[in-house]
C-alpha positions as CSV (number, residue, x, y, z in Angstrom):
1,X,-0.1,0.0,0.4
2,X,1.6,3.0,-1.2
3,X,1.6,5.9,1.1
4,X,3.6,9.6,1.2
5,X,5.6,10.0,3.9
6,X,7.5,13.6,2.6
7,X,9.2,14.0,5.8
8,X,11.3,11.3,6.1
9,X,14.0,12.8,4.0
10,X,14.5,16.1,6.3
11,X,14.3,14.3,9.3
12,X,17.0,12.2,8.4
13,X,19.1,15.2,7.4
14,X,18.6,16.9,10.9
15,X,20.0,13.6,12.7
16,X,22.8,13.6,11.0
17,X,23.7,17.3,11.7
18,X,23.0,16.8,15.4
19,X,19.9,19.3,15.7
20,X,17.5,17.7,18.4
21,X,15.3,15.2,17.5
22,X,11.1,16.5,18.1
23,X,9.7,16.6,21.3
24,X,7.8,13.7,22.4
25,X,4.8,16.3,23.0
26,X,3.4,18.3,20.0
27,X,0.5,20.3,19.6
28,X,-1.8,19.6,16.2
29,X,-4.3,22.0,14.7
30,X,-5.8,20.3,11.1
31,X,-8.2,23.1,9.5
32,X,-11.0,21.6,7.2
33,X,-13.3,22.3,4.5
34,X,-15.6,19.5,2.0
35,X,-17.7,20.7,-0.8
36,X,-16.5,23.2,-1.8
37,X,-18.4,22.5,-5.4
38,X,-16.3,24.9,-7.5
39,X,-17.6,28.4,-5.3
40,X,-14.2,30.3,-6.0
41,X,-16.6,33.4,-6.0
42,X,-18.5,35.5,-3.6
43,X,-22.2,35.4,-3.3
44,X,-25.0,35.1,-1.1
45,X,-23.7,32.9,1.8
46,X,-20.7,31.4,0.1
47,X,-17.7,33.2,1.0
48,X,-15.6,32.6,-2.2
49,X,-12.0,30.6,-1.9
50,X,-10.1,34.1,-1.7
51,X,-12.4,34.5,2.4
52,X,-11.2,30.9,2.8
53,X,-7.6,31.0,2.0
54,X,-7.2,34.4,4.3
55,X,-9.0,31.8,7.1
56,X,-6.9,29.2,6.0
57,X,-3.9,31.8,6.4
58,X,-5.1,33.4,9.7
59,X,-5.1,29.9,11.9
60,X,-2.3,28.5,10.3
61,X,0.0,32.0,11.2
62,X,-1.7,32.0,14.5
63,X,-1.6,28.0,15.4
64,X,2.2,27.9,14.0
65,X,3.0,31.4,16.6
66,X,1.9,29.3,19.8
67,X,3.8,25.7,18.4
68,X,1.7,23.9,16.6
69,X,1.9,22.1,13.3
70,X,-0.8,23.1,11.1
71,X,-2.0,20.3,7.8
72,X,-4.8,21.2,6.0
73,X,-7.1,18.7,4.2
74,X,-10.1,18.5,2.0
75,X,-12.9,16.4,1.6
76,X,-13.7,16.0,-1.7
77,X,-16.7,17.3,-4.7
78,X,-14.2,20.0,-5.0
79,X,-14.4,22.1,-8.1
80,X,-17.8,20.5,-9.9
81,X,-20.7,22.6,-9.5
82,X,-20.2,26.4,-11.4
83,X,-19.0,28.0,-14.1
84,X,-15.3,28.6,-13.0
85,X,-15.2,25.1,-11.8
86,X,-16.2,22.9,-15.0
87,X,-15.2,25.6,-17.7
88,X,-11.7,24.8,-16.1
89,X,-12.2,21.2,-15.2
90,X,-11.1,21.7,-12.0
91,X,-8.1,23.2,-13.3
92,X,-9.1,27.1,-11.1
93,X,-9.9,25.5,-8.0
94,X,-6.4,23.1,-7.9
95,X,-4.2,26.9,-8.3
96,X,-6.5,28.1,-5.9
97,X,-5.6,25.4,-3.3
98,X,-2.4,25.1,-4.5
99,X,-1.8,29.0,-3.5
100,X,-3.9,28.3,0.0
101,X,-0.7,25.4,1.2
102,X,-3.5,22.5,1.4
103,X,-1.8,19.2,2.2
104,X,-4.7,16.6,1.0
105,X,-7.4,15.9,-0.8
106,X,-9.9,13.1,0.1
107,X,-11.7,12.6,-3.6
108,X,-15.6,13.3,-3.1
109,X,-18.0,11.1,-6.3
110,X,-18.6,14.4,-8.3
111,X,-14.7,15.2,-8.2
112,X,-15.1,11.8,-10.9
113,X,-17.4,13.3,-13.4
114,X,-16.1,14.1,-16.3
115,X,-13.8,10.7,-15.8
116,X,-10.1,9.7,-14.4
117,X,-8.5,11.0,-16.7
118,X,-9.1,14.8,-15.7
119,X,-8.2,13.8,-11.8
120,X,-5.6,12.8,-13.7
121,X,-4.7,15.7,-15.2
122,X,-5.8,17.4,-12.0
123,X,-3.7,15.9,-9.2
124,X,-0.4,16.2,-11.5
125,X,-1.7,19.7,-11.1
126,X,-1.9,19.4,-7.3
127,X,0.9,19.8,-5.1
128,X,-0.8,18.0,-2.6
129,X,-1.6,14.3,-3.2
130,X,-5.4,12.9,-3.6
131,X,-6.5,10.8,-1.0
132,X,-9.0,7.0,-1.8
133,X,-8.1,4.4,-0.3
134,X,-10.7,2.4,-1.3
135,X,-10.2,3.1,-5.3
136,X,-8.7,0.6,-6.9
137,X,-8.6,-0.9,-10.2
138,X,-11.3,-2.5,-11.9
139,X,-10.3,-6.5,-12.0
140,X,-7.1,-6.0,-9.1
141,X,-6.5,-4.2,-6.2
142,X,-3.7,-1.8,-7.1
143,X,-4.4,1.9,-7.0
144,X,-4.8,4.0,-9.9
145,X,-1.3,5.7,-10.3
146,X,-2.2,9.4,-9.3
147,X,-3.5,8.1,-5.7
148,X,-2.4,7.3,-2.4
149,X,-3.9,5.1,0.3
150,X,-3.1,7.6,3.0
151,X,-0.8,11.2,3.9
152,X,1.7,10.0,6.6
153,X,3.6,13.5,8.6
154,X,6.4,11.8,10.0
155,X,6.8,14.7,12.4
156,X,4.0,14.0,14.1
157,X,3.3,11.0,13.6
158,X,-0.6,11.1,12.3
159,X,-1.6,9.5,9.5
160,X,-3.9,10.4,7.3
161,X,-6.0,8.0,4.7
162,X,-8.8,8.9,2.7
163,X,-12.5,6.5,2.0
164,X,-14.5,7.3,-1.7
165,X,-17.3,6.4,-1.2
166,X,-18.3,3.6,-2.3
167,X,-21.9,4.3,-3.8
168,X,-19.8,5.5,-6.9
169,X,-22.7,2.9,-9.0
170,X,-25.6,4.7,-7.5
171,X,-24.1,8.5,-7.9
172,X,-22.4,8.2,-11.3
173,X,-22.2,7.8,-14.7
174,X,-20.1,4.7,-16.4
175,X,-17.7,7.4,-17.9
176,X,-17.0,8.9,-14.3
177,X,-15.7,5.7,-13.1
178,X,-14.3,4.2,-16.2
179,X,-12.0,1.4,-15.6
180,X,-12.2,1.6,-11.7
181,X,-13.4,0.6,-8.8
182,X,-14.9,1.7,-5.3
183,X,-14.3,-0.7,-2.3
184,X,-17.2,-1.2,1.0
185,X,-15.3,1.8,3.3
186,X,-15.2,-1.3,6.0
187,X,-13.5,-3.8,3.6
188,X,-10.7,-1.6,3.2
189,X,-10.7,-0.4,6.7
190,X,-10.2,-4.0,7.9
191,X,-7.2,-4.5,6.0
192,X,-5.5,-1.1,5.9
193,X,-1.7,-1.4,7.5
194,X,-1.5,1.5,9.2
195,X,1.7,2.8,9.8
196,X,3.0,1.4,13.5
197,X,2.6,4.3,16.5
198,X,0.9,6.6,15.0
199,X,-2.4,9.3,15.1
200,X,-5.0,7.9,13.2
201,X,-7.5,9.4,11.0
202,X,-10.2,9.4,8.3
203,X,-10.4,12.1,5.7
204,X,-13.7,11.1,3.9
205,X,-16.2,11.7,1.6
206,X,-19.2,8.9,2.5
207,X,-21.3,11.2,4.6
208,X,-21.8,12.3,8.2
209,X,-24.6,8.7,8.8
210,X,-21.6,6.6,7.4
211,X,-18.8,8.5,9.8
212,X,-20.9,7.8,12.2
213,X,-20.8,3.5,11.5
214,X,-17.5,3.8,10.6
215,X,-16.7,5.3,14.0
216,X,-19.0,2.9,15.5
217,X,-17.0,0.3,14.2
218,X,-13.0,1.1,14.3
219,X,-13.2,3.2,17.8
220,X,-9.3,3.4,17.1
221,X,-9.9,6.4,15.5
222,X,-8.5,9.8,16.3
223,X,-11.3,11.0,14.2
224,X,-12.8,11.5,10.8
225,X,-12.9,15.2,9.2
226,X,-15.8,14.2,7.1
227,X,-17.7,15.4,3.7
228,X,-20.2,14.5,1.1
229,X,-23.5,15.2,2.7
230,X,-23.3,18.8,3.3
231,X,-24.1,18.9,7.1
232,X,-22.7,20.7,9.7
233,X,-21.4,18.5,12.8
234,X,-18.7,18.8,15.2
235,X,-19.2,15.6,17.4
236,X,-17.9,12.0,18.2
237,X,-18.8,9.0,18.4
238,X,-16.7,6.8,21.6
239,X,-14.1,8.4,21.4
240,X,-13.6,9.2,17.6
241,X,-14.2,13.2,17.1
242,X,-16.1,13.7,13.5
243,X,-16.0,16.9,12.1
244,X,-18.5,17.8,8.6
245,X,-18.1,21.7,7.8
246,X,-21.1,22.2,5.4
247,X,-20.5,22.8,2.2
248,X,-19.4,25.9,-0.1
249,X,-16.9,27.0,2.0
250,X,-19.5,28.5,4.2
251,X,-17.6,27.2,7.5
252,X,-14.0,25.1,8.3
253,X,-13.5,22.4,10.6
254,X,-11.4,22.9,13.4
255,X,-9.1,19.9,15.2
256,X,-6.5,20.2,18.2
257,X,-4.5,17.5,18.8
258,X,-1.7,16.9,22.0
259,X,-0.3,14.0,20.5
260,X,3.1,12.3,23.1
261,X,4.8,9.6,21.5
262,X,2.2,8.4,19.0
263,X,-1.1,8.6,21.3
264,X,-3.2,11.3,21.4
265,X,-3.3,13.1,24.9
266,X,-6.4,15.3,24.2
267,X,-8.3,17.3,21.8
268,X,-11.1,19.3,20.6
269,X,-12.9,20.2,17.7
270,X,-14.9,22.9,16.1
271,X,-16.6,24.5,13.5
272,X,-15.0,28.5,12.0
273,X,-17.6,30.4,10.1
274,X,-15.7,32.3,7.5
275,X,-16.0,35.9,6.9
276,X,-16.2,36.8,3.6
277,X,-15.5,40.5,4.0
278,X,-11.4,38.7,4.4
279,X,-10.1,38.2,1.0
280,X,-7.2,36.6,0.5
281,X,-4.8,38.6,-2.1
282,X,-3.2,36.7,-3.7
283,X,-6.1,33.9,-4.5
284,X,-8.4,36.6,-5.1
285,X,-5.7,37.3,-8.0
286,X,-6.0,33.6,-9.3
287,X,-9.8,34.6,-9.2
288,X,-10.1,37.3,-11.2
289,X,-7.0,36.4,-14.0
290,X,-9.3,33.6,-14.5
291,X,-12.9,34.7,-14.4
292,X,-13.7,37.1,-17.1
293,X,-14.2,35.1,-20.4
294,X,-16.4,33.1,-18.4
295,X,-18.2,36.0,-17.2
296,X,-18.6,36.9,-20.6
297,X,-20.4,34.1,-21.1
298,X,-22.6,33.1,-18.5
299,X,-23.7,36.7,-17.6
300,X,-25.9,36.9,-20.4
301,X,-29.7,36.9,-19.5
302,X,-31.8,34.3,-20.9
303,X,-35.1,35.2,-19.6
304,X,-37.3,37.1,-16.7
305,X,-39.2,34.8,-14.2
306,X,-42.3,37.0,-12.6
307,X,-42.3,35.4,-9.7
308,X,-39.6,32.9,-7.0
309,X,-39.3,29.1,-7.8
310,X,-37.2,27.9,-5.2
311,X,-36.1,24.5,-5.2
312,X,-36.9,21.5,-2.6
313,X,-35.0,21.4,0.3
314,X,-34.1,18.5,2.4
315,X,-36.6,17.2,4.8
316,X,-40.0,19.1,3.3
317,X,-41.5,15.8,1.2
318,X,-43.4,17.8,-1.2
319,X,-42.8,18.9,-4.1
320,X,-41.5,21.8,-5.6
321,X,-41.9,24.8,-7.7
322,X,-39.1,24.3,-9.7
323,X,-39.2,21.0,-10.0
324,X,-42.4,21.1,-11.5
325,X,-41.5,24.0,-13.6
326,X,-38.4,21.4,-15.3
327,X,-40.3,18.3,-15.3
328,X,-42.7,19.9,-16.7
329,X,-40.1,21.1,-19.6
330,X,-38.7,17.5,-20.3
331,X,-42.7,16.0,-20.4
332,X,-43.6,19.3,-23.8
333,X,-40.5,18.4,-25.0
334,X,-40.4,14.3,-25.2
335,X,-44.4,14.0,-25.3
336,X,-44.5,11.5,-22.5
337,X,-47.2,10.9,-20.3
338,X,-44.7,11.0,-16.7
339,X,-40.9,12.9,-17.0
340,X,-39.3,13.0,-13.3
341,X,-36.2,14.3,-12.1
342,X,-34.0,13.7,-8.6
343,X,-34.4,16.3,-6.3
344,X,-31.2,16.3,-5.1
345,X,-30.2,16.3,-9.1
346,X,-31.9,20.7,-9.0
347,X,-29.3,22.2,-7.4
348,X,-30.2,26.0,-6.6
349,X,-33.4,28.5,-6.8
350,X,-34.4,30.5,-9.4
351,X,-35.3,34.6,-7.8
352,X,-37.4,36.9,-9.5
353,X,-36.7,39.1,-11.7
354,X,-33.7,38.5,-14.9
355,X,-32.9,35.6,-15.0
356,X,-29.0,34.5,-16.4
357,X,-27.3,31.5,-18.3
358,X,-25.5,31.5,-15.1
359,X,-28.6,31.1,-13.0
360,X,-29.6,28.0,-14.6
361,X,-26.4,26.2,-15.1
362,X,-26.3,26.5,-11.2
363,X,-29.2,24.6,-10.8
364,X,-28.7,21.8,-13.4
365,X,-25.0,21.9,-14.1
366,X,-24.3,17.9,-14.4
367,X,-25.0,18.0,-18.2
368,X,-27.9,15.6,-18.1
369,X,-29.9,14.6,-21.1
370,X,-33.7,14.2,-21.7
371,X,-33.6,10.0,-22.0
372,X,-37.1,8.5,-22.7
373,X,-38.4,4.9,-22.4
374,X,-41.7,2.8,-21.3
375,X,-42.7,1.4,-17.5
376,X,-46.2,-0.3,-16.9
377,X,-48.4,1.1,-13.8
378,X,-46.2,-1.1,-11.5
379,X,-42.8,0.2,-12.3
380,X,-43.7,3.4,-12.2
381,X,-45.7,2.6,-8.4
382,X,-42.4,0.8,-7.6
383,X,-40.0,3.8,-8.5
384,X,-42.6,6.0,-6.4
385,X,-42.1,3.9,-3.2
386,X,-38.3,4.0,-4.3
387,X,-38.4,7.7,-3.9
388,X,-39.8,7.6,-0.4
389,X,-37.2,5.1,0.8
390,X,-35.4,7.6,2.9
391,X,-36.3,10.8,3.4
392,X,-36.3,13.6,1.0
393,X,-32.9,12.5,0.1
394,X,-34.5,10.0,-3.1
395,X,-37.4,11.7,-3.5
396,X,-38.3,12.4,-8.1
397,X,-40.0,15.5,-8.5
398,X,-42.5,14.9,-11.2
399,X,-45.2,15.8,-14.2
400,X,-47.9,14.7,-15.3
401,X,-48.2,12.9,-12.5
402,X,-49.7,13.1,-8.8
403,X,-48.9,11.1,-5.3
404,X,-50.4,10.6,-1.9
405,X,-48.3,9.3,0.5
406,X,-48.3,7.5,4.0
407,X,-45.0,8.8,5.6
408,X,-46.0,6.8,8.8
409,X,-46.4,3.3,6.5
410,X,-43.6,0.7,6.4
411,X,-40.8,0.9,3.2
412,X,-42.2,0.0,-0.2
413,X,-45.9,0.2,1.4
414,X,-46.3,4.5,1.5
415,X,-47.5,5.2,-1.2
416,X,-51.0,5.3,-1.2
417,X,-52.8,6.9,-4.0
418,X,-50.7,7.8,-7.5
419,X,-52.2,10.0,-10.6
420,X,-51.3,10.1,-14.4
421,X,-53.2,12.4,-16.4
422,X,-56.1,12.7,-13.5
423,X,-56.6,9.1,-14.0
424,X,-55.9,6.4,-11.4
425,X,-52.6,4.4,-12.6
426,X,-53.1,1.6,-14.1
427,X,-50.3,-1.4,-12.9
428,X,-51.1,-3.4,-16.4
429,X,-50.6,-0.3,-18.6
430,X,-47.9,1.3,-20.2
431,X,-46.8,4.2,-19.7
432,X,-44.3,6.6,-21.8
433,X,-41.6,8.2,-19.0
434,X,-38.8,11.0,-19.4
435,X,-36.0,11.1,-17.2
436,X,-32.2,12.5,-17.0
437,X,-30.1,10.6,-18.1
438,X,-28.8,10.7,-14.4
439,X,-30.8,8.8,-13.4
440,X,-31.7,6.7,-16.6
441,X,-29.3,3.8,-15.9
442,X,-30.5,3.3,-12.3
443,X,-28.5,6.8,-10.7
444,X,-29.2,6.9,-6.9
445,X,-30.8,3.6,-6.4
446,X,-33.5,3.9,-8.5
447,X,-33.1,0.6,-10.2
448,X,-36.3,-0.2,-12.3
449,X,-35.6,2.3,-14.7
450,X,-33.0,0.5,-15.8
451,X,-36.0,-2.0,-16.9
452,X,-37.7,0.4,-18.8
453,X,-38.4,-1.0,-22.9
454,X,-37.8,1.4,-26.0
455,X,-35.1,3.7,-24.5
456,X,-34.4,6.9,-26.1
457,X,-32.2,8.8,-25.2
458,X,-32.9,12.3,-26.6
459,X,-29.3,13.8,-26.4
460,X,-31.4,17.0,-25.4
461,X,-29.6,18.8,-22.8
462,X,-31.7,19.4,-20.1
463,X,-29.7,23.0,-19.7
464,X,-31.0,24.3,-23.1
465,X,-34.4,23.1,-22.8
466,X,-34.3,25.1,-20.0
467,X,-32.7,28.2,-21.7
468,X,-34.9,27.5,-24.5
469,X,-38.2,27.5,-22.2
470,X,-37.1,31.0,-20.7
471,X,-36.4,32.4,-23.8
472,X,-39.3,32.2,-25.2
473,X,-41.7,33.8,-22.6
474,X,-41.1,36.9,-21.0
475,X,-41.9,36.8,-17.6
476,X,-42.7,34.2,-17.7
477,X,-45.5,33.2,-15.2
478,X,-46.1,29.9,-14.0
479,X,-48.9,28.3,-11.3
480,X,-48.0,25.8,-8.6
481,X,-49.8,22.8,-7.3
482,X,-48.1,20.3,-4.8
483,X,-48.2,17.3,-6.5
484,X,-46.3,15.0,-3.6
485,X,-48.5,15.6,-1.1
486,X,-48.9,13.8,2.4
487,X,-52.3,11.7,3.4
488,X,-54.6,13.9,5.2
């Protein structure tokens, strides 16, 4: 298992020169970000990477002045989701992270969206390792050349290993996973060979729920620095500290350890808000040089909305105005009976007034196309049952259909009524259905889509359809009717 031990040569030279050995007790400060998603520029609740850089530089300087060793780690999904991230294929974000001085990055699922070749190119540009202990070449157990299992900080006896979510087959396209396999996290950790006498830390992109499970199963860990679920977490499971810093650079996690002879003698953790008013000039200059060409394309006004169009919120078991709007567009473009779109694939709301290309890009940043197929009524009902099986994480927005459910019922028995075109769903009847190219091959575990017949990828990009709808009617006004309702 390959690891980085960059400090080994320097320590050997120090020993030969007769300099005293490092003190037996060391204070370590680990600063942690996750799910930046290409938000390099400030706006609304997003402080931007220049503000993140200013926060980290200040925290690093203060800690170092007190004699601490500072380590900076990101836990993945670092570039995908904005024009600044996607149009430059992550290069701008890597340049900013190089300037900030990151020590390691645990890869997230969206970091593979453009394929492993892009990941490889980004690693060649980065001045820090990409961690992915459970990512192996297909058909074997060897990691790809651009990934390492862990990084060892010899001077303070700390080893940080990285885990990418093993749910990649459900979360990404085949292109994103080409030539790669993603092992179950527990399997990787059960056979992982930690360096003897080190403090064991995980950097993960698996979500808070899985982080808690891993902490309970592997209590010899000192901490888990996490990402993926965009949650705010600063807690302990047993003696394992767990941190997750929301998303988009809004917070920086801070883990402080006092280590003596490879053992943690004290630990504390906190989450620190990033001040958008504080801007690091070096990182700001990197961003300012790269973005004018992007702005010229993305700031084009493509429409106007007569009202606010919010997206669905976490925990809100109802359809959303924007979910209705997008699925209506998909159904109108294809002439199907029902259109379905995953709630989690709608990434931002739209505001009343002028709508720029940038705005709808942030709604639909994945480049998904519309795929049509034929499903039976029984299959359609099974899809809707699955969509209700895990809160709002799997919820499907819909057009042409309406759903009534009982949240208190057992999984698989929550759908109480479905109508299509105003008529009750007929299990034996066939329906034409449209969805996006992420869900069509069974994305997010919606495996029923794989059984669809007469499948056609229209190659019509949802973003383009959205733009055309906005350009057709200015200002656009739509009436909202809730299509997903709890049984009264």
